[in-house]
PDB file of N, CA, C, O and CB in Angstrom:
ATOM      1  N   UNK A   1      11.723  17.974  -2.917  1.00  0.00           N
ATOM      2  CA  UNK A   1      12.855  17.516  -2.143  1.00  0.00           C
ATOM      3  C   UNK A   1      12.780  15.999  -2.034  1.00  0.00           C
ATOM      4  O   UNK A   1      11.746  15.455  -1.646  1.00  0.00           O
ATOM      5  CB  UNK A   1      12.882  18.183  -0.742  1.00  0.00           C
ATOM      6  N   UNK A   2      13.854  15.320  -2.368  1.00  0.00           N
ATOM      7  CA  UNK A   2      13.916  13.872  -2.295  1.00  0.00           C
ATOM      8  C   UNK A   2      14.334  13.439  -0.891  1.00  0.00           C
ATOM      9  O   UNK A   2      15.153  14.084  -0.236  1.00  0.00           O
ATOM     10  CB  UNK A   2      14.891  13.317  -3.351  1.00  0.00           C
ATOM     11  N   UNK A   3      13.751  12.336  -0.456  1.00  0.00           N
ATOM     12  CA  UNK A   3      14.108  11.758   0.824  1.00  0.00           C
ATOM     13  C   UNK A   3      15.330  10.869   0.630  1.00  0.00           C
ATOM     14  O   UNK A   3      15.331   9.980  -0.222  1.00  0.00           O
ATOM     15  CB  UNK A   3      12.922  10.959   1.429  1.00  0.00           C
ATOM     16  N   UNK A   4      16.362  11.111   1.418  1.00  0.00           N
ATOM     17  CA  UNK A   4      17.579  10.303   1.352  1.00  0.00           C
ATOM     18  C   UNK A   4      17.738   9.612   2.691  1.00  0.00           C
ATOM     19  O   UNK A   4      17.759  10.257   3.740  1.00  0.00           O
ATOM     20  CB  UNK A   4      18.841  11.173   1.006  1.00  0.00           C
ATOM     21  N   UNK A   5      17.852   8.280   2.643  1.00  0.00           N
ATOM     22  CA  UNK A   5      17.985   7.498   3.862  1.00  0.00           C
ATOM     23  C   UNK A   5      19.281   6.714   3.796  1.00  0.00           C
ATOM     24  O   UNK A   5      19.553   6.018   2.818  1.00  0.00           O
ATOM     25  CB  UNK A   5      16.772   6.552   4.061  1.00  0.00           C
ATOM     26  N   UNK A   6      20.076   6.836   4.845  1.00  0.00           N
ATOM     27  CA  UNK A   6      21.301   6.044   4.953  1.00  0.00           C
ATOM     28  C   UNK A   6      20.899   4.703   5.542  1.00  0.00           C
ATOM     29  O   UNK A   6      20.631   4.599   6.739  1.00  0.00           O
ATOM     30  CB  UNK A   6      22.401   6.764   5.837  1.00  0.00           C
ATOM     31  N   UNK A   7      20.859   3.684   4.706  1.00  0.00           N
ATOM     32  CA  UNK A   7      20.385   2.375   5.145  1.00  0.00           C
ATOM     33  C   UNK A   7      21.481   1.511   5.744  1.00  0.00           C
ATOM     34  O   UNK A   7      21.274   0.319   5.971  1.00  0.00           O
ATOM     35  CB  UNK A   7      19.758   1.653   3.997  1.00  0.00           C
ATOM     36  N   UNK A   8      22.625   2.085   5.998  1.00  0.00           N
ATOM     37  CA  UNK A   8      23.759   1.325   6.513  1.00  0.00           C
ATOM     38  C   UNK A   8      23.422   0.583   7.796  1.00  0.00           C
ATOM     39  O   UNK A   8      23.812  -0.572   7.966  1.00  0.00           O
ATOM     40  CB  UNK A   8      24.931   2.242   6.751  1.00  0.00           C
ATOM     41  N   UNK A   9      22.705   1.232   8.694  1.00  0.00           N
ATOM     42  CA  UNK A   9      22.429   0.638  10.000  1.00  0.00           C
ATOM     43  C   UNK A   9      20.994   0.161  10.152  1.00  0.00           C
ATOM     44  O   UNK A   9      20.564  -0.130  11.268  1.00  0.00           O
ATOM     45  CB  UNK A   9      22.738   1.626  11.079  1.00  0.00           C
ATOM     46  N   UNK A  10      20.247   0.073   9.067  1.00  0.00           N
ATOM     47  CA  UNK A  10      18.863  -0.381   9.146  1.00  0.00           C
ATOM     48  C   UNK A  10      18.777  -1.890   9.002  1.00  0.00           C
ATOM     49  O   UNK A  10      19.544  -2.501   8.257  1.00  0.00           O
ATOM     50  CB  UNK A  10      18.016   0.296   8.075  1.00  0.00           C
ATOM     51  N   UNK A  11      17.839  -2.479   9.718  1.00  0.00           N
ATOM     52  CA  UNK A  11      17.583  -3.902   9.534  1.00  0.00           C
ATOM     53  C   UNK A  11      16.770  -4.078   8.258  1.00  0.00           C
ATOM     54  O   UNK A  11      16.273  -3.107   7.688  1.00  0.00           O
ATOM     55  CB  UNK A  11      16.837  -4.511  10.767  1.00  0.00           C
ATOM     56  N   UNK A  12      16.641  -5.325   7.816  1.00  0.00           N
ATOM     57  CA  UNK A  12      15.823  -5.596   6.635  1.00  0.00           C
ATOM     58  C   UNK A  12      14.381  -5.182   6.895  1.00  0.00           C
ATOM     59  O   UNK A  12      13.724  -4.626   6.014  1.00  0.00           O
ATOM     60  CB  UNK A  12      15.895  -7.090   6.249  1.00  0.00           C
ATOM     61  N   UNK A  13      13.891  -5.447   8.088  1.00  0.00           N
ATOM     62  CA  UNK A  13      12.520  -5.079   8.430  1.00  0.00           C
ATOM     63  C   UNK A  13      12.297  -3.583   8.397  1.00  0.00           C
ATOM     64  O   UNK A  13      11.271  -3.123   7.895  1.00  0.00           O
ATOM     65  CB  UNK A  13      12.167  -5.607   9.790  1.00  0.00           C
ATOM     66  N   UNK A  14      13.238  -2.814   8.924  1.00  0.00           N
ATOM     67  CA  UNK A  14      13.123  -1.361   8.891  1.00  0.00           C
ATOM     68  C   UNK A  14      13.133  -0.842   7.462  1.00  0.00           C
ATOM     69  O   UNK A  14      12.390   0.079   7.124  1.00  0.00           O
ATOM     70  CB  UNK A  14      14.253  -0.721   9.689  1.00  0.00           C
ATOM     71  N   UNK A  15      13.970  -1.430   6.629  1.00  0.00           N
ATOM     72  CA  UNK A  15      14.038  -1.028   5.229  1.00  0.00           C
ATOM     73  C   UNK A  15      12.727  -1.321   4.518  1.00  0.00           C
ATOM     74  O   UNK A  15      12.233  -0.494   3.752  1.00  0.00           O
ATOM     75  CB  UNK A  15      15.191  -1.739   4.522  1.00  0.00           C
ATOM     76  N   UNK A  16      12.162  -2.501   4.771  1.00  0.00           N
ATOM     77  CA  UNK A  16      10.878  -2.861   4.160  1.00  0.00           C
ATOM     78  C   UNK A  16       9.802  -1.855   4.579  1.00  0.00           C
ATOM     79  O   UNK A  16       9.029  -1.387   3.744  1.00  0.00           O
ATOM     80  CB  UNK A  16      10.461  -4.305   4.564  1.00  0.00           C
ATOM     81  N   UNK A  17       9.755  -1.529   5.861  1.00  0.00           N
ATOM     82  CA  UNK A  17       8.744  -0.584   6.357  1.00  0.00           C
ATOM     83  C   UNK A  17       8.887   0.778   5.691  1.00  0.00           C
ATOM     84  O   UNK A  17       7.895   1.368   5.263  1.00  0.00           O
ATOM     85  CB  UNK A  17       8.852  -0.432   7.881  1.00  0.00           C
ATOM     86  N   UNK A  18      10.102   1.275   5.603  1.00  0.00           N
ATOM     87  CA  UNK A  18      10.336   2.580   4.981  1.00  0.00           C
ATOM     88  C   UNK A  18       9.904   2.566   3.520  1.00  0.00           C
ATOM     89  O   UNK A  18       9.237   3.491   3.057  1.00  0.00           O
ATOM     90  CB  UNK A  18      11.818   2.973   5.091  1.00  0.00           C
ATOM     91  N   UNK A  19      10.285   1.517   2.796  1.00  0.00           N
ATOM     92  CA  UNK A  19       9.907   1.432   1.378  1.00  0.00           C
ATOM     93  C   UNK A  19       8.398   1.312   1.207  1.00  0.00           C
ATOM     94  O   UNK A  19       7.824   1.903   0.293  1.00  0.00           O
ATOM     95  CB  UNK A  19      10.598   0.238   0.713  1.00  0.00           C
ATOM     96  N   UNK A  20       7.749   0.540   2.095  1.00  0.00           N
ATOM     97  CA  UNK A  20       6.292   0.397   2.020  1.00  0.00           C
ATOM     98  C   UNK A  20       5.606   1.747   2.237  1.00  0.00           C
ATOM     99  O   UNK A  20       4.701   2.117   1.490  1.00  0.00           O
ATOM    100  CB  UNK A  20       5.795  -0.628   3.063  1.00  0.00           C
ATOM    101  N   UNK A  21       6.035   2.462   3.242  1.00  0.00           N
ATOM    102  CA  UNK A  21       5.435   3.762   3.548  1.00  0.00           C
ATOM    103  C   UNK A  21       5.709   4.758   2.431  1.00  0.00           C
ATOM    104  O   UNK A  21       4.841   5.558   2.081  1.00  0.00           O
ATOM    105  CB  UNK A  21       5.969   4.304   4.881  1.00  0.00           C
ATOM    106  N   UNK A  22       6.914   4.712   1.872  1.00  0.00           N
ATOM    107  CA  UNK A  22       7.268   5.593   0.758  1.00  0.00           C
ATOM    108  C   UNK A  22       6.345   5.365  -0.433  1.00  0.00           C
ATOM    109  O   UNK A  22       6.007   6.302  -1.157  1.00  0.00           O
ATOM    110  CB  UNK A  22       8.728   5.373   0.342  1.00  0.00           C
ATOM    111  N   UNK A  23       5.936   4.101  -0.632  1.00  0.00           N
ATOM    112  CA  UNK A  23       5.006   3.772  -1.721  1.00  0.00           C
ATOM    113  C   UNK A  23       3.585   4.227  -1.404  1.00  0.00           C
ATOM    114  O   UNK A  23       2.734   4.262  -2.292  1.00  0.00           O
ATOM    115  CB  UNK A  23       5.017   2.266  -1.991  1.00  0.00           C
ATOM    116  N   UNK A  24       3.324   4.576  -0.148  1.00  0.00           N
ATOM    117  CA  UNK A  24       1.982   4.954   0.259  1.00  0.00           C
ATOM    118  C   UNK A  24       1.086   3.747   0.506  1.00  0.00           C
ATOM    119  O   UNK A  24      -0.140   3.850   0.464  1.00  0.00           O
ATOM    120  CB  UNK A  24       1.364   5.841  -0.783  1.00  0.00           C
ATOM    121  N   UNK A  25       1.715   2.600   0.763  1.00  0.00           N
ATOM    122  CA  UNK A  25       0.971   1.354   0.960  1.00  0.00           C
ATOM    123  C   UNK A  25       0.790   1.063   2.439  1.00  0.00           C
ATOM    124  O   UNK A  25       1.650   1.384   3.259  1.00  0.00           O
ATOM    125  CB  UNK A  25       1.687   0.184   0.277  1.00  0.00           C
ATOM    126  N   UNK A  26      -0.337   0.451   2.768  1.00  0.00           N
ATOM    127  CA  UNK A  26      -0.527  -0.125   4.091  1.00  0.00           C
ATOM    128  C   UNK A  26       0.107  -1.516   4.081  1.00  0.00           C
ATOM    129  O   UNK A  26       0.504  -2.023   3.031  1.00  0.00           O
ATOM    130  CB  UNK A  26      -2.054  -0.188   4.480  1.00  0.00           C
ATOM    131  N   UNK A  27       0.195  -2.117   5.253  1.00  0.00           N
ATOM    132  CA  UNK A  27       0.681  -3.488   5.288  1.00  0.00           C
ATOM    133  C   UNK A  27      -0.237  -4.399   4.486  1.00  0.00           C
ATOM    134  O   UNK A  27       0.226  -5.330   3.827  1.00  0.00           O
ATOM    135  CB  UNK A  27       0.793  -3.981   6.734  1.00  0.00           C
ATOM    136  N   UNK A  28      -1.542  -4.129   4.542  1.00  0.00           N
ATOM    137  CA  UNK A  28      -2.504  -4.933   3.779  1.00  0.00           C
ATOM    138  C   UNK A  28      -2.290  -4.774   2.280  1.00  0.00           C
ATOM    139  O   UNK A  28      -2.405  -5.744   1.530  1.00  0.00           O
ATOM    140  CB  UNK A  28      -3.940  -4.540   4.146  1.00  0.00           C
ATOM    141  N   UNK A  29      -1.976  -3.550   1.836  1.00  0.00           N
ATOM    142  CA  UNK A  29      -1.700  -3.316   0.413  1.00  0.00           C
ATOM    143  C   UNK A  29      -0.499  -4.139  -0.038  1.00  0.00           C
ATOM    144  O   UNK A  29      -0.549  -4.822  -1.061  1.00  0.00           O
ATOM    145  CB  UNK A  29      -1.448  -1.814   0.145  1.00  0.00           C
ATOM    146  N   UNK A  30       0.579  -4.066   0.735  1.00  0.00           N
ATOM    147  CA  UNK A  30       1.801  -4.794   0.378  1.00  0.00           C
ATOM    148  C   UNK A  30       1.552  -6.303   0.395  1.00  0.00           C
ATOM    149  O   UNK A  30       2.005  -7.025  -0.493  1.00  0.00           O
ATOM    150  CB  UNK A  30       2.951  -4.430   1.346  1.00  0.00           C
ATOM    151  N   UNK A  31       0.835  -6.766   1.403  1.00  0.00           N
ATOM    152  CA  UNK A  31       0.539  -8.192   1.494  1.00  0.00           C
ATOM    153  C   UNK A  31      -0.249  -8.664   0.274  1.00  0.00           C
ATOM    154  O   UNK A  31       0.048  -9.714  -0.297  1.00  0.00           O
ATOM    155  CB  UNK A  31      -0.243  -8.494   2.779  1.00  0.00           C
ATOM    156  N   UNK A  32      -1.246  -7.888  -0.119  1.00  0.00           N
ATOM    157  CA  UNK A  32      -2.058  -8.266  -1.278  1.00  0.00           C
ATOM    158  C   UNK A  32      -1.220  -8.267  -2.546  1.00  0.00           C
ATOM    159  O   UNK A  32      -1.326  -9.186  -3.359  1.00  0.00           O
ATOM    160  CB  UNK A  32      -3.249  -7.316  -1.435  1.00  0.00           C
ATOM    161  N   UNK A  33      -0.399  -7.259  -2.720  1.00  0.00           N
ATOM    162  CA  UNK A  33       0.432  -7.166  -3.909  1.00  0.00           C
ATOM    163  C   UNK A  33       1.448  -8.298  -3.967  1.00  0.00           C
ATOM    164  O   UNK A  33       1.764  -8.805  -5.043  1.00  0.00           O
ATOM    165  CB  UNK A  33       1.142  -5.824  -3.951  1.00  0.00           C
ATOM    166  N   UNK A  34       1.962  -8.695  -2.793  1.00  0.00           N
ATOM    167  CA  UNK A  34       2.975  -9.755  -2.734  1.00  0.00           C
ATOM    168  C   UNK A  34       2.347 -11.147  -2.693  1.00  0.00           C
ATOM    169  O   UNK A  34       3.036 -12.145  -2.901  1.00  0.00           O
ATOM    170  CB  UNK A  34       3.868  -9.560  -1.513  1.00  0.00           C
ATOM    171  N   UNK A  35       1.050 -11.215  -2.427  1.00  0.00           N
ATOM    172  CA  UNK A  35       0.391 -12.513  -2.346  1.00  0.00           C
ATOM    173  C   UNK A  35       0.702 -13.272  -1.068  1.00  0.00           C
ATOM    174  O   UNK A  35       0.763 -14.501  -1.062  1.00  0.00           O
ATOM    175  CB  UNK A  35       0.779 -13.345  -3.518  1.00  0.00           C
ATOM    176  N   UNK A  36       0.898 -12.523   0.021  1.00  0.00           N
ATOM    177  CA  UNK A  36       1.184 -13.125   1.323  1.00  0.00           C
ATOM    178  C   UNK A  36       0.197 -12.565   2.336  1.00  0.00           C
ATOM    179  O   UNK A  36      -0.606 -11.692   2.009  1.00  0.00           O
ATOM    180  CB  UNK A  36       2.661 -12.853   1.768  1.00  0.00           C
ATOM    181  N   UNK A  37       0.256 -13.064   3.560  1.00  0.00           N
ATOM    182  CA  UNK A  37      -0.622 -12.571   4.607  1.00  0.00           C
ATOM    183  C   UNK A  37      -0.084 -11.290   5.229  1.00  0.00           C
ATOM    184  O   UNK A  37       1.112 -11.007   5.174  1.00  0.00           O
ATOM    185  CB  UNK A  37      -0.810 -13.630   5.675  1.00  0.00           C
ATOM    186  N   UNK A  38      -0.990 -10.527   5.819  1.00  0.00           N
ATOM    187  CA  UNK A  38      -0.595  -9.291   6.503  1.00  0.00           C
ATOM    188  C   UNK A  38       0.370  -9.610   7.648  1.00  0.00           C
ATOM    189  O   UNK A  38       1.288  -8.840   7.929  1.00  0.00           O
ATOM    190  CB  UNK A  38      -1.845  -8.536   7.041  1.00  0.00           C
ATOM    191  N   UNK A  39       0.155 -10.735   8.293  1.00  0.00           N
ATOM    192  CA  UNK A  39       1.056 -11.148   9.378  1.00  0.00           C
ATOM    193  C   UNK A  39       2.484 -11.333   8.905  1.00  0.00           C
ATOM    194  O   UNK A  39       3.431 -11.049   9.639  1.00  0.00           O
ATOM    195  CB  UNK A  39       0.564 -12.434  10.003  1.00  0.00           C
ATOM    196  N   UNK A  40       2.641 -11.812   7.673  1.00  0.00           N
ATOM    197  CA  UNK A  40       3.997 -11.965   7.121  1.00  0.00           C
ATOM    198  C   UNK A  40       4.683 -10.611   7.001  1.00  0.00           C
ATOM    199  O   UNK A  40       5.853 -10.465   7.356  1.00  0.00           O
ATOM    200  CB  UNK A  40       3.949 -12.659   5.741  1.00  0.00           C
ATOM    201  N   UNK A  41       3.953  -9.628   6.502  1.00  0.00           N
ATOM    202  CA  UNK A  41       4.521  -8.279   6.366  1.00  0.00           C
ATOM    203  C   UNK A  41       4.857  -7.716   7.738  1.00  0.00           C
ATOM    204  O   UNK A  41       5.948  -7.187   7.951  1.00  0.00           O
ATOM    205  CB  UNK A  41       3.538  -7.337   5.623  1.00  0.00           C
ATOM    206  N   UNK A  42       3.922  -7.831   8.660  1.00  0.00           N
ATOM    207  CA  UNK A  42       4.132  -7.319  10.010  1.00  0.00           C
ATOM    208  C   UNK A  42       5.337  -7.972  10.671  1.00  0.00           C
ATOM    209  O   UNK A  42       6.181  -7.286  11.247  1.00  0.00           O
ATOM    210  CB  UNK A  42       2.888  -7.543  10.860  1.00  0.00           C
ATOM    211  N   UNK A  43       5.418  -9.289  10.588  1.00  0.00           N
ATOM    212  CA  UNK A  43       6.542  -9.992  11.208  1.00  0.00           C
ATOM    213  C   UNK A  43       7.870  -9.609  10.567  1.00  0.00           C
ATOM    214  O   UNK A  43       8.874  -9.453  11.263  1.00  0.00           O
ATOM    215  CB  UNK A  43       6.339 -11.497  11.113  1.00  0.00           C
ATOM    216  N   UNK A  44       7.881  -9.457   9.253  1.00  0.00           N
ATOM    217  CA  UNK A  44       9.123  -9.065   8.584  1.00  0.00           C
ATOM    218  C   UNK A  44       9.555  -7.675   9.033  1.00  0.00           C
ATOM    219  O   UNK A  44      10.735  -7.446   9.299  1.00  0.00           O
ATOM    220  CB  UNK A  44       8.951  -9.100   7.054  1.00  0.00           C
ATOM    221  N   UNK A  45       8.605  -6.747   9.119  1.00  0.00           N
ATOM    222  CA  UNK A  45       8.942  -5.388   9.547  1.00  0.00           C
ATOM    223  C   UNK A  45       9.450  -5.355  10.985  1.00  0.00           C
ATOM    224  O   UNK A  45      10.219  -4.468  11.356  1.00  0.00           O
ATOM    225  CB  UNK A  45       7.729  -4.479   9.410  1.00  0.00           C
ATOM    226  N   UNK A  46       9.023  -6.317  11.787  1.00  0.00           N
ATOM    227  CA  UNK A  46       9.477  -6.404  13.177  1.00  0.00           C
ATOM    228  C   UNK A  46      10.706  -7.300  13.321  1.00  0.00           C
ATOM    229  O   UNK A  46      11.137  -7.608  14.433  1.00  0.00           O
ATOM    230  CB  UNK A  46       8.352  -6.927  14.064  1.00  0.00           C
ATOM    231  N   UNK A  47      11.266  -7.716  12.176  1.00  0.00           N
ATOM    232  CA  UNK A  47      12.452  -8.572  12.139  1.00  0.00           C
ATOM    233  C   UNK A  47      12.229  -9.898  12.859  1.00  0.00           C
ATOM    234  O   UNK A  47      13.124 -10.433  13.514  1.00  0.00           O
ATOM    235  CB  UNK A  47      13.634  -7.849  12.758  1.00  0.00           C
ATOM    236  N   UNK A  48      11.016 -10.408  12.720  1.00  0.00           N
ATOM    237  CA  UNK A  48      10.706 -11.725  13.257  1.00  0.00           C
ATOM    238  C   UNK A  48      10.814 -12.741  12.134  1.00  0.00           C
ATOM    239  O   UNK A  48      10.940 -12.378  10.965  1.00  0.00           O
ATOM    240  CB  UNK A  48       9.291 -11.754  13.902  1.00  0.00           C
ATOM    241  N   UNK A  49      10.765 -14.007  12.492  1.00  0.00           N
ATOM    242  CA  UNK A  49      10.912 -15.090  11.517  1.00  0.00           C
ATOM    243  C   UNK A  49       9.708 -15.114  10.565  1.00  0.00           C
ATOM    244  O   UNK A  49       8.554 -15.063  10.991  1.00  0.00           O
ATOM    245  CB  UNK A  49      11.059 -16.458  12.241  1.00  0.00           C
ATOM    246  N   UNK A  50      10.011 -15.192   9.278  1.00  0.00           N
ATOM    247  CA  UNK A  50       8.999 -15.245   8.222  1.00  0.00           C
ATOM    248  C   UNK A  50       9.430 -16.319   7.229  1.00  0.00           C
ATOM    249  O   UNK A  50      10.622 -16.509   6.989  1.00  0.00           O
ATOM    250  CB  UNK A  50       8.822 -13.842   7.512  1.00  0.00           C
ATOM    251  N   UNK A  51       8.465 -17.013   6.659  1.00  0.00           N
ATOM    252  CA  UNK A  51       8.771 -18.044   5.664  1.00  0.00           C
ATOM    253  C   UNK A  51       9.622 -17.431   4.544  1.00  0.00           C
ATOM    254  O   UNK A  51       9.327 -16.331   4.078  1.00  0.00           O
ATOM    255  CB  UNK A  51       7.457 -18.668   5.083  1.00  0.00           C
ATOM    256  N   UNK A  52      10.669 -18.131   4.114  1.00  0.00           N
ATOM    257  CA  UNK A  52      11.556 -17.583   3.078  1.00  0.00           C
ATOM    258  C   UNK A  52      10.826 -17.182   1.791  1.00  0.00           C
ATOM    259  O   UNK A  52      11.163 -16.167   1.180  1.00  0.00           O
ATOM    260  CB  UNK A  52      12.624 -18.594   2.745  1.00  0.00           C
ATOM    261  N   UNK A  53       9.831 -17.970   1.378  1.00  0.00           N
ATOM    262  CA  UNK A  53       9.115 -17.614   0.151  1.00  0.00           C
ATOM    263  C   UNK A  53       8.283 -16.351   0.345  1.00  0.00           C
ATOM    264  O   UNK A  53       8.076 -15.603  -0.610  1.00  0.00           O
ATOM    265  CB  UNK A  53       8.215 -18.771  -0.298  1.00  0.00           C
ATOM    266  N   UNK A  54       7.803 -16.098   1.562  1.00  0.00           N
ATOM    267  CA  UNK A  54       7.061 -14.868   1.837  1.00  0.00           C
ATOM    268  C   UNK A  54       8.005 -13.668   1.812  1.00  0.00           C
ATOM    269  O   UNK A  54       7.661 -12.607   1.289  1.00  0.00           O
ATOM    270  CB  UNK A  54       6.339 -14.959   3.203  1.00  0.00           C
ATOM    271  N   UNK A  55       9.193 -13.844   2.380  1.00  0.00           N
ATOM    272  CA  UNK A  55      10.187 -12.768   2.356  1.00  0.00           C
ATOM    273  C   UNK A  55      10.517 -12.410   0.911  1.00  0.00           C
ATOM    274  O   UNK A  55      10.544 -11.233   0.552  1.00  0.00           O
ATOM    275  CB  UNK A  55      11.475 -13.183   3.123  1.00  0.00           C
ATOM    276  N   UNK A  56      10.762 -13.403   0.097  1.00  0.00           N
ATOM    277  CA  UNK A  56      11.091 -13.161  -1.312  1.00  0.00           C
ATOM    278  C   UNK A  56       9.969 -12.424  -2.027  1.00  0.00           C
ATOM    279  O   UNK A  56      10.229 -11.502  -2.799  1.00  0.00           O
ATOM    280  CB  UNK A  56      11.381 -14.482  -2.025  1.00  0.00           C
ATOM    281  N   UNK A  57       8.726 -12.820  -1.779  1.00  0.00           N
ATOM    282  CA  UNK A  57       7.582 -12.182  -2.436  1.00  0.00           C
ATOM    283  C   UNK A  57       7.441 -10.724  -2.005  1.00  0.00           C
ATOM    284  O   UNK A  57       7.144  -9.856  -2.827  1.00  0.00           O
ATOM    285  CB  UNK A  57       6.291 -12.949  -2.123  1.00  0.00           C
ATOM    286  N   UNK A  58       7.652 -10.459  -0.727  1.00  0.00           N
ATOM    287  CA  UNK A  58       7.546  -9.083  -0.223  1.00  0.00           C
ATOM    288  C   UNK A  58       8.647  -8.217  -0.816  1.00  0.00           C
ATOM    289  O   UNK A  58       8.387  -7.106  -1.278  1.00  0.00           O
ATOM    290  CB  UNK A  58       7.621  -9.058   1.321  1.00  0.00           C
ATOM    291  N   UNK A  59       9.872  -8.721  -0.804  1.00  0.00           N
ATOM    292  CA  UNK A  59      10.987  -7.952  -1.357  1.00  0.00           C
ATOM    293  C   UNK A  59      10.787  -7.696  -2.845  1.00  0.00           C
ATOM    294  O   UNK A  59      11.078  -6.604  -3.334  1.00  0.00           O
ATOM    295  CB  UNK A  59      12.311  -8.685  -1.123  1.00  0.00           C
ATOM    296  N   UNK A  60      10.299  -8.686  -3.556  1.00  0.00           N
ATOM    297  CA  UNK A  60      10.050  -8.521  -4.988  1.00  0.00           C
ATOM    298  C   UNK A  60       8.959  -7.464  -5.226  1.00  0.00           C
ATOM    299  O   UNK A  60       9.072  -6.651  -6.143  1.00  0.00           O
ATOM    300  CB  UNK A  60       9.639  -9.875  -5.624  1.00  0.00           C
ATOM    301  N   UNK A  61       7.920  -7.479  -4.411  1.00  0.00           N
ATOM    302  CA  UNK A  61       6.834  -6.504  -4.559  1.00  0.00           C
ATOM    303  C   UNK A  61       7.340  -5.077  -4.350  1.00  0.00           C
ATOM    304  O   UNK A  61       6.807  -4.130  -4.928  1.00  0.00           O
ATOM    305  CB  UNK A  61       5.701  -6.810  -3.566  1.00  0.00           C
ATOM    306  N   UNK A  62       8.367  -4.934  -3.525  1.00  0.00           N
ATOM    307  CA  UNK A  62       8.939  -3.612  -3.268  1.00  0.00           C
ATOM    308  C   UNK A  62      10.061  -3.249  -4.236  1.00  0.00           C
ATOM    309  O   UNK A  62      10.616  -2.152  -4.176  1.00  0.00           O
ATOM    310  CB  UNK A  62       9.458  -3.549  -1.856  1.00  0.00           C
ATOM    311  N   UNK A  63      10.388  -4.180  -5.127  1.00  0.00           N
ATOM    312  CA  UNK A  63      11.452  -3.924  -6.093  1.00  0.00           C
ATOM    313  C   UNK A  63      12.834  -4.087  -5.511  1.00  0.00           C
ATOM    314  O   UNK A  63      13.810  -3.575  -6.058  1.00  0.00           O
ATOM    315  CB  UNK A  63      11.313  -2.551  -6.648  1.00  0.00           C
ATOM    316  N   UNK A  64      12.921  -4.806  -4.391  1.00  0.00           N
ATOM    317  CA  UNK A  64      14.228  -5.066  -3.781  1.00  0.00           C
ATOM    318  C   UNK A  64      14.777  -6.367  -4.356  1.00  0.00           C
ATOM    319  O   UNK A  64      14.024  -7.273  -4.712  1.00  0.00           O
ATOM    320  CB  UNK A  64      14.124  -5.143  -2.217  1.00  0.00           C
ATOM    321  N   UNK A  65      16.076  -6.439  -4.437  1.00  0.00           N
ATOM    322  CA  UNK A  65      16.704  -7.679  -4.910  1.00  0.00           C
ATOM    323  C   UNK A  65      16.635  -8.713  -3.806  1.00  0.00           C
ATOM    324  O   UNK A  65      16.770  -8.386  -2.627  1.00  0.00           O
ATOM    325  CB  UNK A  65      18.181  -7.438  -5.346  1.00  0.00           C
ATOM    326  N   UNK A  66      16.424  -9.962  -4.190  1.00  0.00           N
ATOM    327  CA  UNK A  66      16.356 -11.029  -3.202  1.00  0.00           C
ATOM    328  C   UNK A  66      17.604 -11.864  -3.228  1.00  0.00           C
ATOM    329  O   UNK A  66      17.725 -12.816  -2.457  1.00  0.00           O
ATOM    330  CB  UNK A  66      15.146 -11.901  -3.435  1.00  0.00           C
TER     331      UNK A  66
END
């Protein structure tokens, strides 16, 4: 059974968290793969301010368009 999520009302941070968990990654895994700090991932998932280059790296690591 495939998981279907209506992302219409999700924030960018919520979407990142869902995609990270779907990949089976911890925040540390995603941070390492994206080449950013764990705090960057955490802040993005909480919809807090994150450096634009860190946001781009995280989204790219998840295969999201930037």
